[in-house]
DRENDO-1510 file (C-alpha; in Angstrom, 1 decimal, always signed):
<recs>
REC; n; res; u; v; w
REC; 1; MET; +22.1; +1.6; +16.2 .
REC; 2; SER; +18.5; +1.0; +15.2 .
REC; 3; SER; +17.6; +0.2; +11.6 .
REC; 4; PHE; +15.8; +3.6; +11.3 .
REC; 5; LYS; +18.9; +5.4; +12.4 .
REC; 6; LYS; +21.0; +3.4; +9.9 .
REC; 7; THR; +18.7; +4.3; +7.0 .
REC; 8; LYS; +18.7; +8.0; +8.0 .
REC; 9; PHE; +22.5; +7.9; +8.2 .
REC; 10; LYS; +22.6; +6.3; +4.8 .
REC; 11; GLY; +20.3; +9.1; +3.4 .
REC; 12; ASP; +22.5; +11.8; +5.0 .
REC; 13; LYS; +25.6; +10.3; +3.3 .
REC; 14; GLU; +23.8; +10.1; +0.0 .
REC; 15; LYS; +22.8; +13.8; +0.3 .
REC; 16; GLU; +26.5; +14.7; +1.1 .
REC; 17; MET; +27.5; +12.9; -2.1 .
REC; 18; ASN; +24.8; +14.6; -4.1 .
REC; 19; LEU; +23.2; +11.3; -4.9 .
REC; 20; PRO; +19.4; +10.6; -5.0 .
REC; 21; VAL; +18.3; +9.6; -1.5 .
REC; 22; SER; +17.1; +6.0; -1.3 .
REC; 23; MET; +13.5; +5.3; -0.5 .
REC; 24; LEU; +12.7; +5.6; +3.2 .
REC; 25; CYS; +16.2; +7.0; +4.0 .
REC; 26; ASP; +15.4; +10.7; +4.0 .
REC; 27; ARG; +15.1; +11.9; +7.7 .
REC; 28; ASN; +13.2; +15.0; +6.6 .
REC; 29; THR; +10.5; +13.3; +4.6 .
REC; 30; THR; +10.2; +9.7; +5.8 .
REC; 31; LYS; +7.3; +9.1; +8.1 .
REC; 32; ILE; +8.1; +6.0; +10.3 .
REC; 33; PRO; +4.5; +4.8; +10.8 .
REC; 34; GLU; +3.7; +5.0; +7.1 .
REC; 35; SER; +7.0; +3.3; +6.2 .
REC; 36; GLN; +6.3; +0.5; +8.7 .
REC; 37; VAL; +2.8; -0.1; +7.3 .
REC; 38; PHE; +4.2; -0.1; +3.7 .
REC; 39; PHE; +7.0; -2.5; +4.6 .
REC; 40; ILE; +4.7; -4.9; +6.5 .
REC; 41; ALA; +2.0; -4.9; +3.7 .
REC; 42; SER; +4.4; -5.1; +0.8 .
REC; 43; PHE; +7.0; -7.5; +2.1 .
REC; 44; VAL; +6.3; -9.2; +5.4 .
REC; 45; GLU; +2.6; -10.1; +4.8 .
REC; 46; GLU; +3.4; -11.2; +1.2 .
REC; 47; LEU; +6.2; -13.4; +2.4 .
REC; 48; LEU; +4.3; -15.0; +5.2 .
REC; 49; ASN; +1.2; -15.5; +3.0 .
REC; 50; ASN; +3.3; -17.5; +0.6 .
REC; 51; PHE; +5.1; -19.5; +3.3 .
REC; 52; LYS; +2.0; -20.4; +5.2 .
REC; 53; LEU; +0.8; -22.5; +2.3 .
REC; 54; ARG; +3.7; -24.8; +3.1 .
REC; 55; PHE; +3.9; -24.1; +6.8 .
REC; 56; PRO; +0.4; -23.5; +8.3 .
REC; 57; GLU; +1.9; -22.9; +11.7 .
REC; 58; LEU; +2.9; -19.5; +10.5 .
REC; 59; ASN; -0.7; -18.4; +10.6 .
REC; 60; LYS; -0.2; -17.3; +14.2 .
REC; 61; LEU; +2.8; -15.2; +13.2 .
REC; 62; LEU; +0.8; -13.6; +10.4 .
REC; 63; ASP; -1.9; -12.7; +12.9 .
REC; 64; ILE; +0.7; -11.0; +15.1 .
REC; 65; VAL; +2.2; -9.1; +12.1 .
REC; 66; LYS; -1.3; -7.9; +11.1 .
REC; 67; GLU; -1.9; -6.6; +14.7 .
REC; 68; ASN; +1.5; -4.8; +14.5 .
REC; 69; LYS; +0.5; -3.2; +11.2 .
REC; 70; GLU; -2.7; -2.0; +12.7 .
REC; 71; LYS; -0.9; -0.4; +15.6 .
REC; 72; TRP; +1.5; +1.4; +13.2 .
REC; 73; ALA; -1.6; +2.5; +11.1 .
REC; 74; GLU; -3.1; +4.1; +14.3 .
REC; 75; LEU; +0.2; +6.1; +14.8 .
REC; 76; LYS; -0.1; +7.5; +11.3 .
REC; 77; SER; -2.6; +10.1; +12.6 .
REC; 78; LYS; -0.3; +11.1; +15.5 .
REC; 79; ILE; +3.0; +12.9; +15.6 .
REC; 80; TYR; +5.8; +10.3; +15.8 .
REC; 81; ILE; +9.4; +11.4; +16.4 .
REC; 82; LEU; +12.3; +9.0; +16.4 .
REC; 83; ASP; +14.4; +9.4; +19.5 .
REC; 84; GLU; +17.8; +10.1; +18.1 .
REC; 85; SER; +19.5; +9.5; +21.4 .
REC; 86; VAL; +18.9; +5.8; +21.5 .
</recs>
């Protein structure tokens, strides 16, 4: 099961239990491209930027992460539907 499906499943269970749905777990409102850009910018880049001070070889990985974020940002303007069958 993909991580996106797991979070949507978690959100469904929270709704069933009348609990507030956790951030990025609502299948009706979470937009995958936006959530990917947010996650990469808020967590992954921050982590790698701190680690690259000690491990400069991580610069290449940081470049790849930035390219990935740009590709997700391009998808923000397009309709993106998670394939629920996978």
